[in-house]
N, C-alpha and C positions, 0 to 999 in steps of 0.2 A: 467288639464281640466278647471282650473279657469281663464285662460287667462294671466298667469304670467310666465316669465322666471325666474327661481331660479338660481342665481349665487352662486356657492359653492366653498369652499376650500376642497381639498382632502388630507388627511394624509395617504399616501401609507403604511407607516410603521405599522400603527394601523388599517387601513381600515375604518377610520372615515371621514364623511362628515360634514361640517358646512356651513350653509347658510349665505352668506355675504350680499345678497340683493335680492329683488323680484321686477322685472321690468315688467310693463304692456306690453303685446304684441298687444294691441289694441290702435287705435287713441284716444286721449283724449276726443273727442266729440262723441264717440261711445256710444249709449244708450241701445243696446240690451244686451242679456244675454251672458256673456263670455263663450266660450267653445273651448278650444284648443284641438288638437288631436295628433299631431305628432311633433317631434323635430329631426332634423338631422344636423350634422356638414358637411360643405363643405369639400371635400377631401384635400384641401389645408390647412385646419385648420384656415382660415382667416375669416370665417363667420359661424353663426348658423342660421338655417331656422326653422320657426315654423308655423303650420297651425292654422287658426282661423275659426272654423266652422260657428258660427253665423254671423260673418263679411264677410265670404266667401273670405278670403284673405290669403296670405303668408306674414310673416314678416321676414326680414333679419336683423340680428345684426352683425356689424363688430367686429372682435376680434383682440386684440393685441397679435400677435403670440409670443412675447417675454415672457410675463407673464400670458397670458390667460385671461386677463381682457377685458371687453367690451371697445371699443374705445370711445364710447359716454356713459358716466356713467349715464346720465339722461334717457337713453333709446332712444326714437325716432328712431326706426328702419325704414328701407324702407318697405313700404307696397305696395302690388300690388294685383289686383283681381286674384283669382285662376282659373277663366275660367269656373266656374260651381257652383253648390250648395253643401255645406258641404264637404270641403276638409278633408276627413278622414285620408288619408295617402298620402305620397309622397316619392319619392326617387330621389337622385342625382346620375347620372351615374358615374362609376369609374373614367372617365376622367375629371369630374367636369364641363362638357360643357352642359349637358342636365338635366332638371328638369321635372319629370313626376308626375302629381298630379291626384290622384283618388278622384273624386267628387262623394261621395256616393249617395246623393239625386239628383244629376244632371245626373247620369248615364253616366258620361263621364270620359275619361282620357284626360288630357290637357298636351301638351308638350311645354315647354318654352326653349329658348336658353339662357344659362348663359353666359353673356358677360365677367364678371369678378366675383370673388367670392361674391362680395357684390351687384352686379347689374344684373338684369334679363331683357331681352327684352320681355316685356309683350304686346307689340304692334303687334308682329308677333307670333301668337299662332296656334298650330295644335290641333284639337280636334278629338277624336275617341269615338264612341259609346261603352259603356261597362256597363252592368247591375250591379248596386250597387257595385262598386269597393271598396274593404276594405283593401287590402294590395298590396304594390308595391315593387318589388325587381328586381335587375339586376343580371344576372349570370356572373361569371368571365370568362366563356369560350367562 
């Protein structure tokens, strides 16, 4: 909730996590209160998405699929507006082509087309009215 992506190593044998770095999910010039809400991996494993409630944005970090590290160690994800106020939750459909964002205080669901795991078309957006969306999920059927 503090606006950071924690990168960890996982020791599967012992079930231990160790934090290797903490990277801001917000632009360097952002002056508001950080408040992240949701983190999801793209089905390809090539990107991780995070919601920023105060900034009303989604951040995308590219991942090196060989070793799981971030491709850009200094952070600098791609940020784009979430299409509403307070992106509480979001989901990526199982095909990896669609991102649905639940904007809790905007009372909207916003649908984005995912062009590639690290790039979303945020110029063409579909919005749907929805009172206080709090959880987004896709069925597998």
